[in-house]
mmJSON file of the N, C-alpha and C atoms, coordinates in Angstrom:
{"data_MODEL":{"atom_site":{
"group_PDB":["ATOM","ATOM","ATOM","ATOM","ATOM","ATOM","ATOM","ATOM","ATOM","ATOM","ATOM","ATOM","ATOM","ATOM","ATOM","ATOM","ATOM","ATOM","ATOM","ATOM","ATOM","ATOM","ATOM","ATOM","ATOM","ATOM","ATOM","ATOM","ATOM","ATOM","ATOM","ATOM","ATOM","ATOM","ATOM","ATOM","ATOM","ATOM","ATOM","ATOM","ATOM","ATOM","ATOM","ATOM","ATOM","ATOM","ATOM","ATOM","ATOM","ATOM","ATOM","ATOM","ATOM","ATOM","ATOM","ATOM","ATOM","ATOM","ATOM","ATOM","ATOM","ATOM","ATOM","ATOM","ATOM","ATOM","ATOM","ATOM","ATOM","ATOM","ATOM","ATOM","ATOM","ATOM","ATOM","ATOM","ATOM","ATOM","ATOM","ATOM","ATOM","ATOM","ATOM","ATOM","ATOM","ATOM","ATOM","ATOM","ATOM","ATOM","ATOM","ATOM","ATOM","ATOM","ATOM","ATOM","ATOM","ATOM","ATOM","ATOM","ATOM","ATOM","ATOM","ATOM","ATOM","ATOM","ATOM","ATOM","ATOM","ATOM","ATOM","ATOM","ATOM","ATOM","ATOM","ATOM","ATOM","ATOM","ATOM","ATOM","ATOM","ATOM","ATOM","ATOM","ATOM","ATOM","ATOM","ATOM","ATOM","ATOM","ATOM","ATOM","ATOM","ATOM","ATOM","ATOM","ATOM","ATOM","ATOM","ATOM","ATOM","ATOM","ATOM","ATOM","ATOM","ATOM","ATOM","ATOM","ATOM","ATOM","ATOM","ATOM","ATOM","ATOM","ATOM","ATOM","ATOM","ATOM","ATOM","ATOM","ATOM","ATOM","ATOM","ATOM","ATOM","ATOM","ATOM","ATOM","ATOM","ATOM","ATOM","ATOM","ATOM","ATOM","ATOM","ATOM","ATOM","ATOM","ATOM","ATOM","ATOM","ATOM","ATOM","ATOM","ATOM","ATOM","ATOM","ATOM","ATOM","ATOM","ATOM","ATOM","ATOM","ATOM","ATOM","ATOM","ATOM","ATOM","ATOM","ATOM","ATOM","ATOM","ATOM","ATOM","ATOM","ATOM","ATOM","ATOM","ATOM","ATOM","ATOM","ATOM","ATOM","ATOM","ATOM","ATOM","ATOM","ATOM","ATOM","ATOM","ATOM","ATOM"],
"id":[1,2,3,4,5,6,7,8,9,10,11,12,13,14,15,16,17,18,19,20,21,22,23,24,25,26,27,28,29,30,31,32,33,34,35,36,37,38,39,40,41,42,43,44,45,46,47,48,49,50,51,52,53,54,55,56,57,58,59,60,61,62,63,64,65,66,67,68,69,70,71,72,73,74,75,76,77,78,79,80,81,82,83,84,85,86,87,88,89,90,91,92,93,94,95,96,97,98,99,100,101,102,103,104,105,106,107,108,109,110,111,112,113,114,115,116,117,118,119,120,121,122,123,124,125,126,127,128,129,130,131,132,133,134,135,136,137,138,139,140,141,142,143,144,145,146,147,148,149,150,151,152,153,154,155,156,157,158,159,160,161,162,163,164,165,166,167,168,169,170,171,172,173,174,175,176,177,178,179,180,181,182,183,184,185,186,187,188,189,190,191,192,193,194,195,196,197,198,199,200,201,202,203,204,205,206,207,208,209,210,211,212,213,214,215,216,217,218,219,220,221,222],
"type_symbol":["N","C","C","N","C","C","N","C","C","N","C","C","N","C","C","N","C","C","N","C","C","N","C","C","N","C","C","N","C","C","N","C","C","N","C","C","N","C","C","N","C","C","N","C","C","N","C","C","N","C","C","N","C","C","N","C","C","N","C","C","N","C","C","N","C","C","N","C","C","N","C","C","N","C","C","N","C","C","N","C","C","N","C","C","N","C","C","N","C","C","N","C","C","N","C","C","N","C","C","N","C","C","N","C","C","N","C","C","N","C","C","N","C","C","N","C","C","N","C","C","N","C","C","N","C","C","N","C","C","N","C","C","N","C","C","N","C","C","N","C","C","N","C","C","N","C","C","N","C","C","N","C","C","N","C","C","N","C","C","N","C","C","N","C","C","N","C","C","N","C","C","N","C","C","N","C","C","N","C","C","N","C","C","N","C","C","N","C","C","N","C","C","N","C","C","N","C","C","N","C","C","N","C","C","N","C","C","N","C","C","N","C","C","N","C","C","N","C","C","N","C","C"],
"label_atom_id":["N","CA","C","N","CA","C","N","CA","C","N","CA","C","N","CA","C","N","CA","C","N","CA","C","N","CA","C","N","CA","C","N","CA","C","N","CA","C","N","CA","C","N","CA","C","N","CA","C","N","CA","C","N","CA","C","N","CA","C","N","CA","C","N","CA","C","N","CA","C","N","CA","C","N","CA","C","N","CA","C","N","CA","C","N","CA","C","N","CA","C","N","CA","C","N","CA","C","N","CA","C","N","CA","C","N","CA","C","N","CA","C","N","CA","C","N","CA","C","N","CA","C","N","CA","C","N","CA","C","N","CA","C","N","CA","C","N","CA","C","N","CA","C","N","CA","C","N","CA","C","N","CA","C","N","CA","C","N","CA","C","N","CA","C","N","CA","C","N","CA","C","N","CA","C","N","CA","C","N","CA","C","N","CA","C","N","CA","C","N","CA","C","N","CA","C","N","CA","C","N","CA","C","N","CA","C","N","CA","C","N","CA","C","N","CA","C","N","CA","C","N","CA","C","N","CA","C","N","CA","C","N","CA","C","N","CA","C","N","CA","C","N","CA","C","N","CA","C","N","CA","C","N","CA","C","N","CA","C"],
"label_alt_id":[null,null,null,null,null,null,null,null,null,null,null,null,null,null,null,null,null,null,null,null,null,null,null,null,null,null,null,null,null,null,null,null,null,null,null,null,null,null,null,null,null,null,null,null,null,null,null,null,null,null,null,null,null,null,null,null,null,null,null,null,null,null,null,null,null,null,null,null,null,null,null,null,null,null,null,null,null,null,null,null,null,null,null,null,null,null,null,null,null,null,null,null,null,null,null,null,null,null,null,null,null,null,null,null,null,null,null,null,null,null,null,null,null,null,null,null,null,null,null,null,null,null,null,null,null,null,null,null,null,null,null,null,null,null,null,null,null,null,null,null,null,null,null,null,null,null,null,null,null,null,null,null,null,null,null,null,null,null,null,null,null,null,null,null,null,null,null,null,null,null,null,null,null,null,null,null,null,null,null,null,null,null,null,null,null,null,null,null,null,null,null,null,null,null,null,null,null,null,null,null,null,null,null,null,null,null,null,null,null,null,null,null,null,null,null,null,null,null,null,null,null,null],
"label_comp_id":["LEU","LEU","LEU","ALA","ALA","ALA","LEU","LEU","LEU","ALA","ALA","ALA","LEU","LEU","LEU","LEU","LEU","LEU","ALA","ALA","ALA","LEU","LEU","LEU","LEU","LEU","LEU","LEU","LEU","LEU","LEU","LEU","LEU","PRO","PRO","PRO","PHE","PHE","PHE","ASP","ASP","ASP","ILE","ILE","ILE","ALA","ALA","ALA","LEU","LEU","LEU","ARG","ARG","ARG","ARG","ARG","ARG","LEU","LEU","LEU","LEU","LEU","LEU","LEU","LEU","LEU","HIS","HIS","HIS","ARG","ARG","ARG","SER","SER","SER","ASP","ASP","ASP","LEU","LEU","LEU","GLY","GLY","GLY","ALA","ALA","ALA","ALA","ALA","ALA","GLY","GLY","GLY","GLN","GLN","GLN","TRP","TRP","TRP","LEU","LEU","LEU","ALA","ALA","ALA","ALA","ALA","ALA","ARG","ARG","ARG","ARG","ARG","ARG","PRO","PRO","PRO","SER","SER","SER","PRO","PRO","PRO","PRO","PRO","PRO","ALA","ALA","ALA","PRO","PRO","PRO","ALA","ALA","ALA","PRO","PRO","PRO","ALA","ALA","ALA","GLN","GLN","GLN","SER","SER","SER","ASP","ASP","ASP","PRO","PRO","PRO","THR","THR","THR","LEU","LEU","LEU","ASP","ASP","ASP","ARG","ARG","ARG","LEU","LEU","LEU","ALA","ALA","ALA","GLU","GLU","GLU","ALA","ALA","ALA","LYS","LYS","LYS","ARG","ARG","ARG","ARG","ARG","ARG","ALA","ALA","ALA","ALA","ALA","ALA","ALA","ALA","ALA","ARG","ARG","ARG","ILE","ILE","ILE","SER","SER","SER","GLY","GLY","GLY","ARG","ARG","ARG","ASP","ASP","ASP","GLY","GLY","GLY","GLU","GLU","GLU","GLN","GLN","GLN"],
"label_asym_id":["A","A","A","A","A","A","A","A","A","A","A","A","A","A","A","A","A","A","A","A","A","A","A","A","A","A","A","A","A","A","A","A","A","A","A","A","A","A","A","A","A","A","A","A","A","A","A","A","A","A","A","A","A","A","A","A","A","A","A","A","A","A","A","A","A","A","A","A","A","A","A","A","A","A","A","A","A","A","A","A","A","A","A","A","A","A","A","A","A","A","A","A","A","A","A","A","A","A","A","A","A","A","A","A","A","A","A","A","A","A","A","A","A","A","A","A","A","A","A","A","A","A","A","A","A","A","A","A","A","A","A","A","A","A","A","A","A","A","A","A","A","A","A","A","A","A","A","A","A","A","A","A","A","A","A","A","A","A","A","A","A","A","A","A","A","A","A","A","A","A","A","A","A","A","A","A","A","A","A","A","A","A","A","A","A","A","A","A","A","A","A","A","A","A","A","A","A","A","A","A","A","A","A","A","A","A","A","A","A","A","A","A","A","A","A","A","A","A","A","A","A","A"],
"label_entity_id":["1","1","1","1","1","1","1","1","1","1","1","1","1","1","1","1","1","1","1","1","1","1","1","1","1","1","1","1","1","1","1","1","1","1","1","1","1","1","1","1","1","1","1","1","1","1","1","1","1","1","1","1","1","1","1","1","1","1","1","1","1","1","1","1","1","1","1","1","1","1","1","1","1","1","1","1","1","1","1","1","1","1","1","1","1","1","1","1","1","1","1","1","1","1","1","1","1","1","1","1","1","1","1","1","1","1","1","1","1","1","1","1","1","1","1","1","1","1","1","1","1","1","1","1","1","1","1","1","1","1","1","1","1","1","1","1","1","1","1","1","1","1","1","1","1","1","1","1","1","1","1","1","1","1","1","1","1","1","1","1","1","1","1","1","1","1","1","1","1","1","1","1","1","1","1","1","1","1","1","1","1","1","1","1","1","1","1","1","1","1","1","1","1","1","1","1","1","1","1","1","1","1","1","1","1","1","1","1","1","1","1","1","1","1","1","1","1","1","1","1","1","1"],
"label_seq_id":[1,1,1,2,2,2,3,3,3,4,4,4,5,5,5,6,6,6,7,7,7,8,8,8,9,9,9,10,10,10,11,11,11,12,12,12,13,13,13,14,14,14,15,15,15,16,16,16,17,17,17,18,18,18,19,19,19,20,20,20,21,21,21,22,22,22,23,23,23,24,24,24,25,25,25,26,26,26,27,27,27,28,28,28,29,29,29,30,30,30,31,31,31,32,32,32,33,33,33,34,34,34,35,35,35,36,36,36,37,37,37,38,38,38,39,39,39,40,40,40,41,41,41,42,42,42,43,43,43,44,44,44,45,45,45,46,46,46,47,47,47,48,48,48,49,49,49,50,50,50,51,51,51,52,52,52,53,53,53,54,54,54,55,55,55,56,56,56,57,57,57,58,58,58,59,59,59,60,60,60,61,61,61,62,62,62,63,63,63,64,64,64,65,65,65,66,66,66,67,67,67,68,68,68,69,69,69,70,70,70,71,71,71,72,72,72,73,73,73,74,74,74],
"pdbx_PDB_ins_code":[null,null,null,null,null,null,null,null,null,null,null,null,null,null,null,null,null,null,null,null,null,null,null,null,null,null,null,null,null,null,null,null,null,null,null,null,null,null,null,null,null,null,null,null,null,null,null,null,null,null,null,null,null,null,null,null,null,null,null,null,null,null,null,null,null,null,null,null,null,null,null,null,null,null,null,null,null,null,null,null,null,null,null,null,null,null,null,null,null,null,null,null,null,null,null,null,null,null,null,null,null,null,null,null,null,null,null,null,null,null,null,null,null,null,null,null,null,null,null,null,null,null,null,null,null,null,null,null,null,null,null,null,null,null,null,null,null,null,null,null,null,null,null,null,null,null,null,null,null,null,null,null,null,null,null,null,null,null,null,null,null,null,null,null,null,null,null,null,null,null,null,null,null,null,null,null,null,null,null,null,null,null,null,null,null,null,null,null,null,null,null,null,null,null,null,null,null,null,null,null,null,null,null,null,null,null,null,null,null,null,null,null,null,null,null,null,null,null,null,null,null,null],
"Cartn_x":[-77.999,-78.328,-77.398,-76.267,-75.052,-74.158,-74.744,-73.918,-75.082,-75.911,-77.067,-76.742,-76.835,-76.38,-75.09,-74.118,-73.021,-72.915,-73.885,-74.034,-75.073,-76.302,-76.453,-75.309,-74.816,-73.848,-72.316,-71.94,-71.015,-71.542,-73.205,-73.934,-73.792,-73.435,-73.624,-71.988,-70.536,-69.126,-69.232,-69.999,-69.814,-70.509,-71.038,-71.894,-71.103,-70.539,-69.741,-68.549,-67.974,-66.672,-66.806,-68.26,-68.712,-68.103,-69.148,-69.338,-68.607,-66.846,-66.432,-65.097,-64.781,-63.889,-63.048,-61.877,-60.566,-59.85,-58.926,-58.093,-56.743,-55.686,-54.283,-53.658,-54.079,-53.86,-54.091,-55.658,-56.473,-55.889,-55.008,-54.194,-52.585,-52.401,-51.495,-51.263,-52.436,-52.571,-52.581,-53.697,-53.942,-52.482,-51.586,-50.154,-49.265,-49.013,-48.782,-49.136,-50.463,-51.254,-50.812,-50.657,-50.5,-48.456,-47.65,-46.768,-46.507,-47.389,-47.164,-47.408,-48.197,-49.215,-47.955,-47.247,-46.776,-45.126,-45.004,-44.077,-42.742,-41.61,-40.257,-39.628,-38.711,-38.384,-37.035,-37.117,-35.904,-34.744,-34.046,-32.438,-32.095,-30.407,-29.856,-28.683,-28.85,-27.764,-26.234,-25.896,-24.502,-24.016,-22.758,-21.94,-20.938,-21.272,-19.81,-18.334,-17.463,-16.243,-16.425,-15.455,-15.434,-13.427,-12.782,-11.371,-11.146,-11.781,-11.516,-11.725,-12.869,-13.242,-12.634,-11.677,-11.201,-9.551,-8.996,-7.824,-7.743,-9.249,-9.32,-8.987,-9.794,-10.22,-8.316,-7.772,-6.27,-5.279,-5.449,-4.669,-5.228,-6.765,-7.262,-6.325,-6.187,-6.042,-3.985,-3.554,-2.085,-1.733,-2.736,-2.496,-3.368,-4.29,-4.141,-3.507,-2.319,-1.316,-0.358,0.012,1.106,0.579,0.033,-0.828,-0.748,-0.696,-1.224,0.456,1.438,2.548,3.49,1.827,2.55,3.291,3.766,4.144,5.852,6.0,7.076,7.939,7.369,7.522,6.313,7.327,6.347,6.627],
"Cartn_y":[-176.385,-175.835,-175.971,-175.448,-175.389,-176.739,-177.963,-179.2,-180.106,-179.51,-180.663,-179.789,-178.466,-178.223,-178.403,-178.646,-178.937,-180.244,-181.668,-182.933,-182.811,-182.215,-182.255,-181.794,-181.502,-180.388,-181.959,-182.581,-184.01,-185.267,-185.109,-186.522,-186.992,-186.019,-186.367,-187.314,-186.158,-186.635,-187.923,-188.266,-189.642,-190.976,-190.461,-192.084,-191.739,-190.819,-190.785,-192.204,-191.742,-192.03,-194.064,-194.249,-195.084,-196.236,-195.281,-196.298,-196.725,-195.955,-196.024,-196.734,-197.126,-198.39,-198.284,-197.787,-197.982,-198.257,-199.659,-200.132,-199.78,-200.115,-199.986,-200.099,-201.523,-201.964,-201.346,-200.59,-199.62,-198.587,-198.13,-197.165,-197.363,-198.009,-198.087,-198.583,-199.546,-199.255,-198.209,-197.333,-195.461,-194.955,-195.419,-194.148,-195.059,-196.399,-196.721,-196.42,-196.154,-195.725,-194.262,-193.055,-192.032,-191.939,-192.811,-192.877,-192.852,-194.564,-194.424,-193.298,-192.824,-191.713,-190.701,-190.835,-189.215,-189.115,-187.749,-188.151,-188.298,-188.688,-188.665,-187.59,-187.034,-186.041,-185.916,-184.314,-184.356,-184.416,-185.247,-185.496,-184.102,-183.909,-183.044,-182.846,-180.745,-180.681,-181.251,-181.465,-181.962,-180.718,-180.834,-180.325,-179.754,-178.127,-177.843,-177.107,-177.428,-177.073,-175.863,-175.302,-174.505,-174.4,-173.546,-173.593,-173.748,-172.315,-171.859,-173.033,-173.936,-174.924,-176.5,-176.288,-177.423,-177.104,-176.066,-175.345,-175.688,-176.15,-175.807,-177.47,-178.47,-179.734,-180.09,-179.657,-180.263,-180.01,-178.892,-178.459,-179.325,-179.601,-180.434,-181.493,-182.63,-183.924,-183.444,-182.296,-182.475,-181.795,-181.361,-181.39,-182.925,-183.579,-184.684,-186.185,-185.925,-186.763,-186.328,-184.955,-184.59,-184.914,-184.75,-185.542,-186.745,-187.689,-188.987,-188.821,-188.584,-189.285,-189.425,-189.588,-190.319,-189.587,-188.335,-187.544,-188.056,-188.215,-188.242,-187.695,-185.805,-185.287,-185.865,-185.5,-185.888,-184.282],
"Cartn_z":[-58.339,-60.347,-61.236,-60.596,-61.114,-61.571,-60.57,-60.974,-61.792,-61.637,-62.288,-64.482,-64.401,-65.435,-66.162,-65.293,-65.594,-65.954,-65.254,-65.403,-66.744,-66.906,-68.084,-69.84,-69.343,-70.095,-70.354,-69.727,-69.612,-70.689,-69.814,-69.893,-71.791,-73.238,-74.076,-74.436,-73.612,-73.437,-73.146,-72.015,-71.025,-71.815,-72.365,-73.233,-74.493,-75.353,-76.411,-75.903,-74.81,-74.635,-73.981,-73.344,-73.003,-74.364,-75.415,-76.521,-77.427,-77.565,-78.095,-77.638,-76.4,-75.667,-76.725,-76.458,-76.8,-76.32,-76.664,-76.33,-76.889,-76.319,-76.395,-77.555,-78.363,-79.021,-80.724,-80.275,-80.962,-81.179,-79.983,-79.853,-80.637,-80.807,-80.876,-82.601,-83.334,-84.83,-85.086,-84.531,-85.16,-85.493,-84.014,-84.665,-85.506,-85.992,-86.912,-88.093,-88.303,-89.534,-89.73,-88.825,-88.547,-88.898,-88.552,-89.147,-89.929,-90.884,-92.335,-92.805,-93.328,-93.511,-93.79,-93.014,-92.371,-93.377,-94.372,-95.272,-94.737,-95.714,-94.706,-94.401,-93.789,-93.643,-94.584,-95.218,-96.239,-96.068,-97.009,-96.592,-96.111,-94.983,-95.122,-95.944,-96.256,-96.803,-96.938,-97.859,-97.749,-97.031,-95.671,-95.373,-95.505,-96.287,-96.83,-95.795,-96.01,-95.924,-95.333,-94.072,-93.41,-93.203,-93.789,-93.563,-92.044,-91.643,-90.193,-89.231,-89.59,-88.552,-89.241,-90.534,-90.768,-90.081,-89.306,-89.165,-87.708,-87.05,-86.109,-85.594,-86.502,-86.235,-86.213,-87.903,-87.685,-86.21,-86.183,-84.567,-82.938,-83.492,-81.915,-82.313,-83.847,-84.132,-83.527,-83.636,-83.29,-82.221,-80.719,-79.77,-79.71,-79.607,-79.418,-79.187,-80.458,-80.84,-80.004,-79.345,-78.526,-77.46,-76.819,-75.719,-75.505,-76.227,-76.09,-76.617,-77.264,-77.076,-78.53,-79.676,-80.671,-81.665,-81.234,-81.706,-82.017,-80.464,-80.166,-79.238,-79.766,-78.329,-76.884,-75.967,-74.424,-73.471],
"occupancy":[1.0,1.0,1.0,1.0,1.0,1.0,1.0,1.0,1.0,1.0,1.0,1.0,1.0,1.0,1.0,1.0,1.0,1.0,1.0,1.0,1.0,1.0,1.0,1.0,1.0,1.0,1.0,1.0,1.0,1.0,1.0,1.0,1.0,1.0,1.0,1.0,1.0,1.0,1.0,1.0,1.0,1.0,1.0,1.0,1.0,1.0,1.0,1.0,1.0,1.0,1.0,1.0,1.0,1.0,1.0,1.0,1.0,1.0,1.0,1.0,1.0,1.0,1.0,1.0,1.0,1.0,1.0,1.0,1.0,1.0,1.0,1.0,1.0,1.0,1.0,1.0,1.0,1.0,1.0,1.0,1.0,1.0,1.0,1.0,1.0,1.0,1.0,1.0,1.0,1.0,1.0,1.0,1.0,1.0,1.0,1.0,1.0,1.0,1.0,1.0,1.0,1.0,1.0,1.0,1.0,1.0,1.0,1.0,1.0,1.0,1.0,1.0,1.0,1.0,1.0,1.0,1.0,1.0,1.0,1.0,1.0,1.0,1.0,1.0,1.0,1.0,1.0,1.0,1.0,1.0,1.0,1.0,1.0,1.0,1.0,1.0,1.0,1.0,1.0,1.0,1.0,1.0,1.0,1.0,1.0,1.0,1.0,1.0,1.0,1.0,1.0,1.0,1.0,1.0,1.0,1.0,1.0,1.0,1.0,1.0,1.0,1.0,1.0,1.0,1.0,1.0,1.0,1.0,1.0,1.0,1.0,1.0,1.0,1.0,1.0,1.0,1.0,1.0,1.0,1.0,1.0,1.0,1.0,1.0,1.0,1.0,1.0,1.0,1.0,1.0,1.0,1.0,1.0,1.0,1.0,1.0,1.0,1.0,1.0,1.0,1.0,1.0,1.0,1.0,1.0,1.0,1.0,1.0,1.0,1.0,1.0,1.0,1.0,1.0,1.0,1.0,1.0,1.0,1.0,1.0,1.0,1.0],
"B_iso_or_equiv":[0.0,0.0,0.0,0.0,0.0,0.0,0.0,0.0,0.0,0.0,0.0,0.0,0.0,0.0,0.0,0.0,0.0,0.0,0.0,0.0,0.0,0.0,0.0,0.0,0.0,0.0,0.0,0.0,0.0,0.0,0.0,0.0,0.0,0.0,0.0,0.0,0.0,0.0,0.0,0.0,0.0,0.0,0.0,0.0,0.0,0.0,0.0,0.0,0.0,0.0,0.0,0.0,0.0,0.0,0.0,0.0,0.0,0.0,0.0,0.0,0.0,0.0,0.0,0.0,0.0,0.0,0.0,0.0,0.0,0.0,0.0,0.0,0.0,0.0,0.0,0.0,0.0,0.0,0.0,0.0,0.0,0.0,0.0,0.0,0.0,0.0,0.0,0.0,0.0,0.0,0.0,0.0,0.0,0.0,0.0,0.0,0.0,0.0,0.0,0.0,0.0,0.0,0.0,0.0,0.0,0.0,0.0,0.0,0.0,0.0,0.0,0.0,0.0,0.0,0.0,0.0,0.0,0.0,0.0,0.0,0.0,0.0,0.0,0.0,0.0,0.0,0.0,0.0,0.0,0.0,0.0,0.0,0.0,0.0,0.0,0.0,0.0,0.0,0.0,0.0,0.0,0.0,0.0,0.0,0.0,0.0,0.0,0.0,0.0,0.0,0.0,0.0,0.0,0.0,0.0,0.0,0.0,0.0,0.0,0.0,0.0,0.0,0.0,0.0,0.0,0.0,0.0,0.0,0.0,0.0,0.0,0.0,0.0,0.0,0.0,0.0,0.0,0.0,0.0,0.0,0.0,0.0,0.0,0.0,0.0,0.0,0.0,0.0,0.0,0.0,0.0,0.0,0.0,0.0,0.0,0.0,0.0,0.0,0.0,0.0,0.0,0.0,0.0,0.0,0.0,0.0,0.0,0.0,0.0,0.0,0.0,0.0,0.0,0.0,0.0,0.0,0.0,0.0,0.0,0.0,0.0,0.0],
"pdbx_formal_charge":[null,null,null,null,null,null,null,null,null,null,null,null,null,null,null,null,null,null,null,null,null,null,null,null,null,null,null,null,null,null,null,null,null,null,null,null,null,null,null,null,null,null,null,null,null,null,null,null,null,null,null,null,null,null,null,null,null,null,null,null,null,null,null,null,null,null,null,null,null,null,null,null,null,null,null,null,null,null,null,null,null,null,null,null,null,null,null,null,null,null,null,null,null,null,null,null,null,null,null,null,null,null,null,null,null,null,null,null,null,null,null,null,null,null,null,null,null,null,null,null,null,null,null,null,null,null,null,null,null,null,null,null,null,null,null,null,null,null,null,null,null,null,null,null,null,null,null,null,null,null,null,null,null,null,null,null,null,null,null,null,null,null,null,null,null,null,null,null,null,null,null,null,null,null,null,null,null,null,null,null,null,null,null,null,null,null,null,null,null,null,null,null,null,null,null,null,null,null,null,null,null,null,null,null,null,null,null,null,null,null,null,null,null,null,null,null,null,null,null,null,null,null],
"auth_seq_id":[1,1,1,2,2,2,3,3,3,4,4,4,5,5,5,6,6,6,7,7,7,8,8,8,9,9,9,10,10,10,11,11,11,12,12,12,13,13,13,14,14,14,15,15,15,16,16,16,17,17,17,18,18,18,19,19,19,20,20,20,21,21,21,22,22,22,23,23,23,24,24,24,25,25,25,26,26,26,27,27,27,28,28,28,29,29,29,30,30,30,31,31,31,32,32,32,33,33,33,34,34,34,35,35,35,36,36,36,37,37,37,38,38,38,39,39,39,40,40,40,41,41,41,42,42,42,43,43,43,44,44,44,45,45,45,46,46,46,47,47,47,48,48,48,49,49,49,50,50,50,51,51,51,52,52,52,53,53,53,54,54,54,55,55,55,56,56,56,57,57,57,58,58,58,59,59,59,60,60,60,61,61,61,62,62,62,63,63,63,64,64,64,65,65,65,66,66,66,67,67,67,68,68,68,69,69,69,70,70,70,71,71,71,72,72,72,73,73,73,74,74,74],
"auth_comp_id":["LEU","LEU","LEU","ALA","ALA","ALA","LEU","LEU","LEU","ALA","ALA","ALA","LEU","LEU","LEU","LEU","LEU","LEU","ALA","ALA","ALA","LEU","LEU","LEU","LEU","LEU","LEU","LEU","LEU","LEU","LEU","LEU","LEU","PRO","PRO","PRO","PHE","PHE","PHE","ASP","ASP","ASP","ILE","ILE","ILE","ALA","ALA","ALA","LEU","LEU","LEU","ARG","ARG","ARG","ARG","ARG","ARG","LEU","LEU","LEU","LEU","LEU","LEU","LEU","LEU","LEU","HIS","HIS","HIS","ARG","ARG","ARG","SER","SER","SER","ASP","ASP","ASP","LEU","LEU","LEU","GLY","GLY","GLY","ALA","ALA","ALA","ALA","ALA","ALA","GLY","GLY","GLY","GLN","GLN","GLN","TRP","TRP","TRP","LEU","LEU","LEU","ALA","ALA","ALA","ALA","ALA","ALA","ARG","ARG","ARG","ARG","ARG","ARG","PRO","PRO","PRO","SER","SER","SER","PRO","PRO","PRO","PRO","PRO","PRO","ALA","ALA","ALA","PRO","PRO","PRO","ALA","ALA","ALA","PRO","PRO","PRO","ALA","ALA","ALA","GLN","GLN","GLN","SER","SER","SER","ASP","ASP","ASP","PRO","PRO","PRO","THR","THR","THR","LEU","LEU","LEU","ASP","ASP","ASP","ARG","ARG","ARG","LEU","LEU","LEU","ALA","ALA","ALA","GLU","GLU","GLU","ALA","ALA","ALA","LYS","LYS","LYS","ARG","ARG","ARG","ARG","ARG","ARG","ALA","ALA","ALA","ALA","ALA","ALA","ALA","ALA","ALA","ARG","ARG","ARG","ILE","ILE","ILE","SER","SER","SER","GLY","GLY","GLY","ARG","ARG","ARG","ASP","ASP","ASP","GLY","GLY","GLY","GLU","GLU","GLU","GLN","GLN","GLN"],
"auth_asym_id":["A","A","A","A","A","A","A","A","A","A","A","A","A","A","A","A","A","A","A","A","A","A","A","A","A","A","A","A","A","A","A","A","A","A","A","A","A","A","A","A","A","A","A","A","A","A","A","A","A","A","A","A","A","A","A","A","A","A","A","A","A","A","A","A","A","A","A","A","A","A","A","A","A","A","A","A","A","A","A","A","A","A","A","A","A","A","A","A","A","A","A","A","A","A","A","A","A","A","A","A","A","A","A","A","A","A","A","A","A","A","A","A","A","A","A","A","A","A","A","A","A","A","A","A","A","A","A","A","A","A","A","A","A","A","A","A","A","A","A","A","A","A","A","A","A","A","A","A","A","A","A","A","A","A","A","A","A","A","A","A","A","A","A","A","A","A","A","A","A","A","A","A","A","A","A","A","A","A","A","A","A","A","A","A","A","A","A","A","A","A","A","A","A","A","A","A","A","A","A","A","A","A","A","A","A","A","A","A","A","A","A","A","A","A","A","A","A","A","A","A","A","A"],
"auth_atom_id":["N","CA","C","N","CA","C","N","CA","C","N","CA","C","N","CA","C","N","CA","C","N","CA","C","N","CA","C","N","CA","C","N","CA","C","N","CA","C","N","CA","C","N","CA","C","N","CA","C","N","CA","C","N","CA","C","N","CA","C","N","CA","C","N","CA","C","N","CA","C","N","CA","C","N","CA","C","N","CA","C","N","CA","C","N","CA","C","N","CA","C","N","CA","C","N","CA","C","N","CA","C","N","CA","C","N","CA","C","N","CA","C","N","CA","C","N","CA","C","N","CA","C","N","CA","C","N","CA","C","N","CA","C","N","CA","C","N","CA","C","N","CA","C","N","CA","C","N","CA","C","N","CA","C","N","CA","C","N","CA","C","N","CA","C","N","CA","C","N","CA","C","N","CA","C","N","CA","C","N","CA","C","N","CA","C","N","CA","C","N","CA","C","N","CA","C","N","CA","C","N","CA","C","N","CA","C","N","CA","C","N","CA","C","N","CA","C","N","CA","C","N","CA","C","N","CA","C","N","CA","C","N","CA","C","N","CA","C","N","CA","C","N","CA","C","N","CA","C","N","CA","C","N","CA","C","N","CA","C"],
"pdbx_PDB_model_num":[1,1,1,1,1,1,1,1,1,1,1,1,1,1,1,1,1,1,1,1,1,1,1,1,1,1,1,1,1,1,1,1,1,1,1,1,1,1,1,1,1,1,1,1,1,1,1,1,1,1,1,1,1,1,1,1,1,1,1,1,1,1,1,1,1,1,1,1,1,1,1,1,1,1,1,1,1,1,1,1,1,1,1,1,1,1,1,1,1,1,1,1,1,1,1,1,1,1,1,1,1,1,1,1,1,1,1,1,1,1,1,1,1,1,1,1,1,1,1,1,1,1,1,1,1,1,1,1,1,1,1,1,1,1,1,1,1,1,1,1,1,1,1,1,1,1,1,1,1,1,1,1,1,1,1,1,1,1,1,1,1,1,1,1,1,1,1,1,1,1,1,1,1,1,1,1,1,1,1,1,1,1,1,1,1,1,1,1,1,1,1,1,1,1,1,1,1,1,1,1,1,1,1,1,1,1,1,1,1,1,1,1,1,1,1,1,1,1,1,1,1,1]
}}}
């Protein structure tokens, strides 16, 4: 009885899926259509200079120069 009831409930979905018959090309076209309708993301805000990070970046450049020998000190 339970299986018969389940079959009756699933029958409309089975019929609907068989009538739709979607192919991969249909799904690709739908994906392109959705992508075209999606608004573009906002432009990123310009990065503000942080003095602490600037000092860190400069220290890293000095250390890299010292290690590579461009500095004349080895």
